[in-house]
C-alpha positions as CSV (number, residue, x, y, z in Angstrom):
1,M,12.6,14.7,35.0
2,R,14.9,13.1,32.2
3,C,17.4,11.2,33.8
4,A,18.9,10.5,30.3
5,V,19.9,14.4,30.4
6,I,22.2,14.0,33.4
7,L,23.3,10.1,32.7
8,A,24.2,11.9,29.0
9,L,25.9,14.8,30.3
10,L,28.3,13.0,32.4
11,A,28.6,10.2,29.7
12,L,27.1,7.7,31.6
13,A,23.7,7.5,30.0
14,P,21.9,4.1,31.0
15,C,18.4,5.3,29.5
16,A,20.3,6.6,26.5
17,A,22.8,3.2,26.3
18,N,19.1,1.1,26.3
19,A,17.6,2.9,24.2
20,E,18.7,1.1,21.2
21,R,20.0,-2.1,23.2
22,M,17.5,-2.4,26.2
23,P,16.5,0.5,25.6
24,T,-6.3,12.6,17.7
25,P,-7.6,14.4,19.2
26,M,-7.0,13.8,15.4
27,S,-10.1,11.7,16.2
28,A,-12.0,14.2,18.9
29,L,-11.5,16.6,16.1
30,L,-12.5,14.8,13.3
31,R,-15.9,13.5,15.3
32,A,-16.7,17.3,15.8
33,S,-19.7,18.4,14.7
34,V,-18.5,20.8,11.6
35,Q,-20.6,23.1,9.4
36,L,-18.7,23.5,6.3
37,E,-19.8,25.6,3.3
38,V,-18.0,24.7,-0.1
39,T,-18.5,26.4,-3.6
40,V,-19.0,24.5,-6.1
41,T,-16.6,25.4,-9.0
42,G,-17.1,22.2,-11.5
43,L,-17.2,18.5,-10.9
44,T,-13.5,18.0,-11.8
45,Q,-11.9,20.4,-9.7
46,D,-10.9,19.7,-6.0
47,Q,-13.1,22.0,-3.5
48,R,-11.2,23.7,-1.1
49,G,-12.9,24.2,2.4
50,V,-11.9,25.5,5.9
51,F,-13.2,24.1,9.1
52,G,-12.6,25.6,12.2
53,M,-12.8,24.0,15.9
54,G,-12.1,26.9,18.7
55,D,-8.8,28.8,17.8
56,L,-7.8,25.7,15.1
57,H,-8.6,26.1,11.4
58,L,-7.2,23.9,9.1
59,H,-7.1,23.7,5.4
60,Y,-7.7,20.5,3.3
61,T,-8.8,19.6,0.3
62,A,-12.1,17.6,-0.6
63,R,-12.4,15.7,-3.7
64,V,-16.1,16.1,-4.2
65,D,-17.1,15.8,-7.7
66,R,-19.0,12.5,-6.9
67,V,-21.0,13.4,-4.2
68,I,-21.9,16.4,-5.9
69,R,-22.5,14.8,-8.9
70,G,-24.6,12.0,-7.6
71,A,-26.7,15.1,-5.3
72,G,-27.3,16.8,-8.4
73,F,-25.5,20.0,-7.2
74,A,-24.4,22.3,-9.9
75,P,-21.2,24.2,-10.7
76,G,-21.2,27.7,-8.9
77,Q,-24.1,26.7,-6.1
78,T,-23.0,26.8,-2.6
79,I,-23.7,23.5,-0.9
80,K,-24.2,23.1,3.3
81,V,-22.3,20.2,5.1
82,E,-22.3,19.0,8.2
83,S,-19.5,16.6,8.7
84,V,-19.5,14.4,11.7
85,V,-16.5,12.3,10.7
86,L,-14.0,13.6,8.1
87,S,-13.0,10.1,5.8
88,N,-10.9,8.8,4.5
89,A,-8.8,9.3,0.9
90,P,-5.3,10.7,1.1
91,L,-4.4,14.4,2.2
92,T,-3.1,16.5,-0.4
93,T,-2.6,19.6,1.5
94,G,-1.3,20.5,5.1
95,S,-2.4,23.1,7.7
96,S,-0.1,25.3,5.5
97,G,-1.5,24.7,2.3
98,D,2.0,23.3,0.9
99,R,0.8,20.5,-1.2
100,S,4.9,19.8,-1.5
101,S,5.2,17.2,1.4
102,F,2.3,15.2,0.9
103,K,3.2,14.1,-2.7
104,G,3.9,10.4,-3.5
105,S,1.9,7.1,-3.8
106,N,1.2,6.7,0.1
107,G,-0.8,10.1,0.2
108,L,-0.4,10.3,4.2
109,P,-0.8,12.0,6.8
110,L,-4.4,10.8,7.5
111,L,-6.9,13.8,7.0
112,G,-9.6,12.7,4.6
113,D,-10.0,13.9,1.3
114,R,-13.8,13.5,1.8
115,A,-16.4,14.1,4.3
116,R,-19.0,11.5,5.5
117,L,-21.7,13.7,4.3
118,F,-25.2,15.1,5.2
119,A,-26.1,17.6,1.9
120,E,-28.9,19.5,1.5
121,G,-30.1,19.3,-2.2
122,T,-31.6,16.1,-4.0
123,P,-32.0,13.0,-2.0
124,T,-30.0,10.0,-2.5
125,A,-30.4,8.1,0.7
126,V,-32.2,8.8,3.7
127,R,-31.3,8.3,7.2
128,P,-33.9,8.8,10.2
129,D,-31.2,10.6,12.1
130,A,-30.4,12.7,9.8
131,P,-30.9,16.7,10.5
132,S,-34.1,18.1,8.9
133,G,-34.1,18.8,5.4
134,W,-30.5,17.2,5.2
135,Q,-29.7,13.6,3.4
136,Q,-27.1,11.3,3.6
137,I,-24.8,10.4,1.1
138,E,-24.1,6.5,0.6
139,R,-21.0,4.7,1.8
140,R,-18.9,2.9,-0.3
141,V,-16.9,-0.1,0.7
142,A,-13.9,-1.5,-1.4
143,M,-13.7,-5.4,-0.7
144,V,-10.6,-7.1,-1.8
145,A,-9.5,-10.5,-2.2
146,Q,-7.4,-12.9,-4.3
147,A,-8.5,-13.8,-7.5
148,D,-7.8,-17.5,-6.7
149,D,-9.4,-17.2,-3.3
150,A,-13.1,-18.4,-4.0
151,A,-13.9,-18.6,-0.4
152,G,-12.9,-15.2,0.1
153,Q,-15.3,-13.6,-2.4
154,T,-18.0,-15.7,-1.2
155,A,-17.4,-14.6,2.7
156,L,-16.5,-10.8,1.5
157,K,-20.1,-11.0,-0.5
158,K,-22.0,-12.1,2.3
159,F,-20.1,-9.8,4.7
160,V,-21.2,-6.8,2.6
161,A,-24.7,-8.0,2.3
162,A,-25.4,-8.3,6.0
163,L,-23.8,-4.8,6.4
164,R,-26.9,-3.4,4.3
165,S,-29.3,-4.1,7.2
166,H,-27.1,-1.0,9.2
167,G,-27.1,1.5,6.6
168,P,-26.9,2.6,2.3
169,I,-23.9,0.3,1.6
170,V,-22.3,0.3,-2.1
171,A,-19.8,-2.1,-2.4
172,D,-16.9,-2.3,-4.9
173,G,-15.2,-5.5,-5.8
174,F,-11.6,-5.4,-6.4
175,V,-8.5,-7.9,-6.9
176,V,-4.8,-7.2,-6.3
177,G,-2.0,-9.5,-5.7
178,Q,-1.8,-12.2,-8.2
179,A,-4.4,-10.9,-10.4
180,H,-3.3,-8.6,-12.9
181,G,-5.5,-9.6,-16.1
182,A,-9.2,-9.8,-16.9
183,S,-8.9,-13.3,-17.0
184,Q,-8.5,-14.0,-13.0
185,T,-10.7,-11.0,-12.3
186,P,-14.0,-12.8,-11.4
187,P,-17.3,-11.8,-12.9
188,G,-18.2,-8.1,-11.3
189,W,-15.0,-7.8,-9.9
190,R,-12.2,-5.2,-11.1
191,V,-8.4,-5.3,-10.4
192,F,-7.8,-2.6,-8.1
193,D,-5.9,0.7,-9.0
194,Q,-5.2,4.2,-7.6
195,G,-8.4,5.8,-8.9
196,D,-10.2,3.5,-6.8
197,A,-9.4,4.2,-3.4
198,W,-11.1,7.8,-2.9
199,R,-14.6,6.7,-3.8
200,C,-14.4,4.2,-0.7
201,E,-14.7,4.5,3.3
202,C,-13.2,0.8,4.7
203,L,-11.6,-1.6,3.0
204,I,-12.1,-5.1,3.5
205,V,-9.7,-7.9,2.7
206,A,-10.2,-11.6,2.8
207,C,-7.6,-14.0,2.5
208,A,-6.8,-17.2,4.6
209,D,-3.0,-17.3,3.9
210,R,-1.5,-14.5,6.2
211,N,1.8,-14.4,3.7
212,R,-0.9,-13.4,0.7
213,A,-2.7,-11.4,2.9
214,C,0.2,-9.5,3.8
215,A,0.7,-9.0,-0.3
216,A,-2.9,-8.3,-0.9
217,T,-3.0,-5.3,2.0
218,S,0.0,-4.1,0.5
219,A,-0.5,-4.1,-3.5
220,C,-3.7,-1.8,-2.3
221,N,-2.1,0.6,0.2
222,D,-1.0,3.2,-2.6
223,R,-4.1,5.6,-1.9
224,T,-6.0,3.6,1.1
225,G,-3.4,4.7,4.6
226,A,-6.7,6.7,5.8
227,L,-9.0,3.9,5.1
228,P,-10.4,2.0,7.9
229,M,-9.2,-1.6,7.3
230,I,-10.7,-5.2,8.4
231,T,-8.7,-8.3,7.4
232,L,-10.7,-11.4,7.4
233,D,-8.8,-14.6,8.3
234,A,-9.2,-17.9,7.7
235,S,-11.8,-18.2,10.8
236,A,-13.8,-15.1,9.8
237,I,-13.9,-16.3,6.3
238,E,-15.3,-19.7,7.3
239,A,-17.6,-18.3,9.5
240,F,-19.4,-16.3,6.6
241,T,-19.3,-19.3,4.7
242,K,-20.6,-21.2,6.7
243,D,-22.9,-18.8,8.0
244,D,-24.6,-21.5,10.9
245,A,-25.1,-20.6,15.0
246,A,-21.6,-22.0,15.9
247,T,-20.0,-19.1,13.9
248,R,-22.1,-16.0,15.1
249,P,-19.8,-14.7,17.8
250,I,-17.0,-14.3,15.0
251,R,-19.5,-12.5,12.2
252,E,-20.7,-10.7,15.2
253,E,-17.6,-9.2,16.4
254,F,-16.6,-8.5,12.3
255,L,-20.0,-6.7,11.4
256,A,-19.4,-4.7,14.7
257,A,-16.0,-3.6,13.5
258,A,-17.6,-2.8,10.1
259,T,-20.4,-0.8,11.8
260,R,-18.0,1.3,13.5
261,A,-15.5,1.8,10.6
262,L,-18.5,3.2,8.1
263,N,-20.3,5.2,11.1
264,L,-23.3,3.4,10.6
265,G,-25.9,4.0,13.2
266,D,-24.8,4.8,16.7
267,T,-21.5,3.0,17.5
268,G,-20.3,5.8,19.6
269,G,-16.8,6.1,20.6
270,P,-13.4,7.8,18.7
271,S,-13.2,7.5,15.0
272,V,-11.2,4.7,13.3
273,L,-10.4,6.4,10.5
274,G,-6.7,5.3,9.6
275,M,-6.7,1.9,11.7
276,S,-7.1,-1.6,10.9
277,F,-9.0,-3.7,12.9
278,V,-7.4,-6.9,15.3
279,P,-10.2,-9.8,16.3
280,S,-10.1,-11.3,19.5
281,G,-7.9,-14.3,19.7
282,E,-4.6,-16.0,21.0
283,F,-1.3,-16.0,19.8
284,T,2.0,-16.8,20.8
285,M,4.1,-13.9,22.9
286,G,7.5,-13.7,23.3
287,S,10.2,-15.5,22.2
288,D,12.7,-18.7,23.1
289,A,14.3,-18.5,19.6
290,P,18.4,-18.5,19.7
291,E,18.8,-14.4,19.0
292,S,16.0,-13.6,21.7
293,R,17.0,-11.8,24.7
294,A,15.8,-12.9,28.4
295,D,13.4,-10.2,28.3
296,E,11.8,-12.0,25.9
297,R,11.6,-15.3,27.0
298,P,9.4,-17.2,27.9
299,A,6.9,-17.5,24.6
300,R,3.3,-18.3,25.9
301,R,-0.1,-17.9,25.2
302,V,-1.7,-15.3,25.5
303,R,-5.4,-14.2,24.8
304,V,-6.1,-10.5,23.6
305,G,-9.7,-9.0,23.0
306,A,-10.8,-7.2,20.0
307,Y,-9.3,-3.7,18.9
308,W,-8.4,-1.0,15.7
309,I,-4.9,-0.4,16.1
310,D,-3.4,3.0,13.9
311,R,-2.2,1.8,10.6
312,T,0.7,4.1,11.1
313,E,2.6,5.7,13.6
314,V,1.5,9.1,14.6
315,T,2.6,11.7,12.2
316,N,4.4,15.3,12.7
317,F,0.9,16.8,11.2
318,E,-1.3,14.9,13.4
319,F,0.7,15.7,16.5
320,E,0.6,19.3,14.9
321,V,-2.8,19.2,15.3
322,F,-3.1,18.3,18.6
323,A,-0.7,21.0,19.7
324,K,-2.5,23.8,17.7
325,A,-5.6,22.3,19.3
326,T,-4.7,22.2,23.1
327,G,-1.8,24.2,23.0
328,Y,0.1,21.4,24.7
329,V,4.0,22.0,25.4
330,T,6.0,18.9,25.5
331,V,8.0,17.7,28.2
332,A,11.3,18.4,25.3
333,E,9.5,21.8,25.2
334,R,10.1,22.3,29.4
335,P,12.7,23.4,31.5
336,V,14.5,20.4,33.4
337,D,13.5,20.5,37.1
338,W,16.6,19.4,38.5
339,E,14.6,18.5,42.2
340,E,12.5,15.8,40.0
341,L,15.4,14.7,38.4
342,K,17.5,13.6,40.8
343,K,15.2,11.3,42.3
344,Q,16.0,9.2,38.8
345,C,19.6,9.7,39.0
346,P,22.2,7.5,41.1
347,P,22.8,8.7,44.6
348,G,25.3,11.4,44.3
349,T,24.7,12.7,40.6
350,P,26.1,15.9,40.6
351,Q,24.0,19.0,39.4
352,P,24.7,19.8,36.1
353,P,25.4,23.5,35.3
354,A,22.2,25.6,35.0
355,E,22.3,26.5,31.0
356,M,22.2,22.8,30.3
357,L,18.7,22.5,32.1
358,G,16.9,24.0,29.6
359,P,14.1,22.4,27.3
360,G,16.1,20.0,25.0
361,A,16.2,16.1,24.3
362,L,18.4,13.2,22.8
363,V,19.6,13.3,19.3
364,F,21.5,10.8,17.2
365,T,24.7,12.3,16.5
366,P,26.7,9.7,14.4
367,P,30.7,9.4,15.1
368,S,33.1,9.8,12.5
369,A,34.8,6.7,12.8
370,P,33.9,3.2,14.7
371,V,33.4,3.2,18.1
372,P,32.8,0.3,20.9
373,F,29.3,-0.3,21.2
374,D,29.5,-0.2,24.9
375,D,29.6,3.6,24.8
376,P,26.1,5.2,23.4
377,S,27.3,8.6,24.7
378,Q,29.6,8.3,21.1
379,W,26.1,8.9,19.0
380,W,23.4,10.2,21.7
381,K,24.1,14.0,22.3
382,W,21.8,16.3,24.5
383,T,20.6,19.2,22.5
384,L,19.4,21.9,23.7
385,G,16.4,23.4,21.3
386,A,15.6,19.6,20.3
387,S,11.7,18.6,20.4
388,W,9.5,17.0,18.4
389,R,9.3,20.3,16.4
390,H,12.9,20.4,15.8
391,P,13.8,17.1,16.4
392,K,17.6,16.8,15.3
393,G,17.8,20.6,17.7
394,P,16.8,23.8,16.7
395,A,18.2,24.4,13.4
396,S,16.0,21.3,12.0
397,D,12.4,21.9,10.9
398,I,9.6,19.5,10.5
399,K,7.9,21.1,7.8
400,P,9.3,19.5,4.9
401,F,8.7,15.8,6.8
402,L,4.9,16.1,7.7
403,A,4.4,12.6,7.2
404,H,7.5,11.4,9.0
405,P,6.4,9.9,12.9
406,V,6.2,12.2,15.4
407,V,9.6,11.5,17.6
408,Q,11.4,13.4,20.6
409,V,7.9,12.7,22.6
410,S,8.1,11.1,26.1
411,Y,5.5,8.5,27.5
412,E,3.9,11.5,29.1
413,D,3.5,13.2,25.4
414,A,1.9,10.2,23.6
415,A,-0.3,9.6,26.3
416,A,-1.7,12.9,26.5
417,Y,-2.1,12.7,22.6
418,A,-4.1,9.4,22.8
419,A,-6.3,11.0,25.3
420,W,-7.2,14.1,23.3
421,A,-8.2,11.4,20.4
422,G,-10.3,9.0,22.4
423,K,-7.6,6.6,22.3
424,A,-5.1,4.9,24.2
425,L,-1.5,3.4,23.8
426,P,-1.2,-0.2,23.1
427,T,-0.6,-2.8,25.9
428,E,2.4,-4.8,25.1
429,A,0.0,-7.7,24.3
430,Q,-1.9,-5.8,21.8
431,W,1.3,-4.5,20.1
432,E,2.7,-7.5,19.4
433,R,0.0,-9.2,18.6
434,A,-0.8,-6.5,15.9
435,A,2.8,-6.5,14.8
436,R,3.1,-10.1,13.7
437,G,-0.2,-9.9,11.6
438,G,-1.5,-13.4,12.4
439,L,2.0,-14.9,11.1
440,D,2.2,-16.4,14.9
441,G,5.4,-17.7,16.4
442,R,7.8,-16.2,13.5
443,I,11.0,-14.6,13.7
444,F,9.8,-11.1,12.1
445,V,6.6,-9.4,10.9
446,W,7.0,-10.6,7.4
447,G,7.7,-14.3,8.3
448,D,11.3,-15.8,8.8
449,E,12.7,-14.5,6.4
450,P,16.1,-12.0,6.7
451,I,15.3,-8.5,6.9
452,T,16.2,-6.5,3.6
453,A,16.4,-2.6,2.9
454,R,13.3,-3.1,0.8
455,R,11.3,-4.7,4.3
456,A,12.2,-2.1,7.2
457,N,13.6,1.2,8.0
458,T,17.3,0.1,9.5
459,W,20.7,0.5,9.8
460,Q,22.5,-0.7,6.8
461,G,26.4,0.1,6.8
462,H,28.7,0.1,9.8
463,F,26.5,0.7,12.8
464,P,26.9,3.8,14.1
465,D,29.4,5.8,11.8
466,S,28.3,4.9,8.5
467,N,25.0,4.5,6.8
468,T,24.7,3.4,3.5
469,K,21.1,4.5,3.1
470,E,20.2,1.6,0.7
471,D,16.4,1.8,2.7
472,G,16.3,5.6,1.1
473,Y,16.5,7.0,4.7
474,E,18.8,7.9,7.0
475,R,16.8,8.6,9.7
476,A,13.6,8.5,10.3
477,G,11.2,7.9,7.2
478,R,7.9,9.0,5.8
479,V,5.4,6.5,7.3
480,A,3.8,3.4,5.5
481,S,7.1,3.7,3.1
482,Y,7.5,0.0,3.1
483,P,5.1,-3.2,2.8
484,A,2.0,-3.7,5.5
485,N,1.7,-6.5,7.2
486,G,-1.6,-9.0,7.3
487,F,-3.4,-6.5,9.5
488,G,-2.4,-3.9,6.6
489,L,-0.1,-2.0,9.3
490,F,2.9,-0.6,8.6
491,D,6.6,-0.1,10.3
492,M,5.9,-2.4,13.0
493,A,9.5,-3.4,12.1
494,G,11.8,-0.4,12.7
495,N,11.6,3.3,11.4
496,V,11.1,4.1,15.6
497,W,10.5,3.0,18.6
498,E,6.6,3.0,19.5
499,W,5.9,3.8,23.3
500,C,3.6,0.7,24.8
501,S,1.6,1.3,28.4
502,D,3.0,-1.4,30.4
503,R,5.8,-0.6,33.0
504,Y,8.9,-2.8,32.2
505,D,9.0,-4.2,35.7
506,P,5.3,-5.0,36.4
507,A,6.3,-4.7,40.2
508,A,7.1,-1.1,39.4
509,T,4.9,1.5,40.9
510,A,6.7,4.6,41.0
511,A,5.6,7.5,38.3
512,H,8.9,7.6,37.1
513,A,9.1,3.5,36.3
514,D,10.3,2.7,32.7
515,R,7.8,2.5,30.6
516,V,8.0,-0.3,27.3
517,Q,9.1,0.2,23.9
518,R,8.3,-2.0,21.2
519,G,9.3,-2.2,17.1
520,G,13.0,-1.0,16.6
521,S,14.0,2.1,14.9
522,F,16.5,3.2,12.0
523,L,19.3,2.5,14.4
524,C,18.6,-1.0,14.2
525,H,21.5,-3.4,13.1
526,A,22.3,-6.4,13.2
527,D,25.7,-6.4,14.7
528,Y,24.1,-3.8,17.2
529,C,21.0,-5.3,18.0
530,S,18.0,-7.2,15.9
531,S,15.4,-5.5,17.8
532,Y,13.3,-5.0,14.5
533,R,12.3,-8.0,15.9
534,P,8.3,-8.5,17.2
535,S,9.1,-10.0,20.4
536,A,12.1,-7.5,21.3
537,R,11.6,-5.0,24.3
538,M,13.4,-1.6,25.2
539,S,12.3,0.9,28.1
540,C,13.1,4.4,29.2
541,S,11.8,6.5,31.9
542,P,8.6,8.2,30.9
543,D,10.0,11.5,30.7
544,T,12.4,10.5,28.1
545,A,12.7,11.9,24.6
546,L,14.5,10.6,21.8
547,E,15.2,11.0,17.9
548,H,13.9,7.5,17.2
549,L,11.1,7.2,19.5
550,G,7.1,7.8,18.7
551,F,3.9,6.3,19.0
552,R,0.9,4.8,17.6
553,C,-2.9,4.4,19.2
554,V,-5.6,1.7,20.0
555,V,-9.0,1.6,20.2
556,D,-10.6,-1.3,22.0
557,S,-13.5,-3.3,21.0
558,K,-16.3,-4.6,23.2
559,F,-15.3,-8.0,22.1
560,G,-13.4,-10.6,23.6
561,E,-11.9,-10.0,26.9
562,S,-8.4,-9.3,27.2
563,V,-6.3,-11.8,29.2
564,D,-2.3,-10.7,29.3
565,S,-0.5,-13.9,30.8
566,P,2.3,-12.9,33.2
567,R,5.6,-12.5,31.5
568,R,7.5,-14.3,34.3
């Protein structure tokens, strides 16, 4: 296991060297049927509840004043709630009950403020499969479009009208981006503000222009990180505007996505909370541009079926939920098995001292002065006691960083989390299509404009010895700290590398064959690498854990069979 351990100790470290140059269930928990009792302390107060699953008990804050008022409950009354899926607006307290880690406009990690409720009391909207004596609270949908995009507004209204046949829907129309005044707001629509998101259960953005879609998704993301997001592109807007037989498959695909996001009817499968919908379609995968590397070529057309993908990297909070619920021990938390490890090492590699085979991982340790780029052992150190709980070594702690991406997780660890969540790790094709956000063939996820400190968490200064931290972070940063792309996804460039399910060499069959990582990290710098490009690829053995390596998950849809063209 962890060939990088030995190679780093020997200052050879091909895996560590390549880590920058080549190189839930969260949803299962949320889908559990949970009995919850909440005592109403006041219509404007946060309601604190505790729900349990096995030995796991999480405290969360549920803002239920609208729900309580709508159902006719009074202060001092105890109500009984059955939640099938907890949703949507930002979490303001964690499992420790400490609010300090969750202050800020992004309001993550992704465990909801409210529940989709069946509530005992005054009926609101009856659903046939509701338990006897229980009634269902209506779902709310936030529709977002540019004020000058009349086609998008029309498509949204037709979209929601079609959704109403599946269940009780209340739609709120908002405008964002260029719309800042009442004179620009269409009749019945309002300018989106931070107080709106918690009332909604799904965010639907319509914008035919992908550059403007990026602005729209970013403008309304301050309080919507936990919402499922669906972005209607030009083809979807046309399909809902025309409403003809030829465009019916497109409408069905998007309506099925919204039905799943709102948990209307028997949709099955894992929750898509905190995920964005990526419709089926073709895109240009790879790159032939001058800055591309050999393993990105050739650029070719690839078709990918519809799927959902996490809007952020999996956070420390989410992984902590998984670890507590399952007792899972990551690869970095286990002693190194030398007999297994030496199978991955060059012939004749000597066994290191026994004390160096304890649990640990590779930690970024910047040198005090410039060093040659061809010796990554100058900035990567094997550190005993480093793990996802202690990403920089045993003296570090994730408690102040629960909304940061989990790191020091191997492919094996990421796959275990995904399986628990009822999800999967993305294929390379899924990851790259999502990262591009509809901007096909562009250099970066935001287009062709050069990278700046406001676009992504990468290295500023002189790599690897001096980081000026112009982007606000020295290492991994809080998820969703930079603008979203056209699909409403955060940090698809920089922050931390992300595991994909593909083997780096498609012909490799060994269990320890290198797996692909995508996205770049906080260590990427143009002088060393520019791997914050969506076509850039890296790889490591599946048991490697690194301080700049995390993951996000996908959920497949039944629409559009995936066909991933061979790379070579």
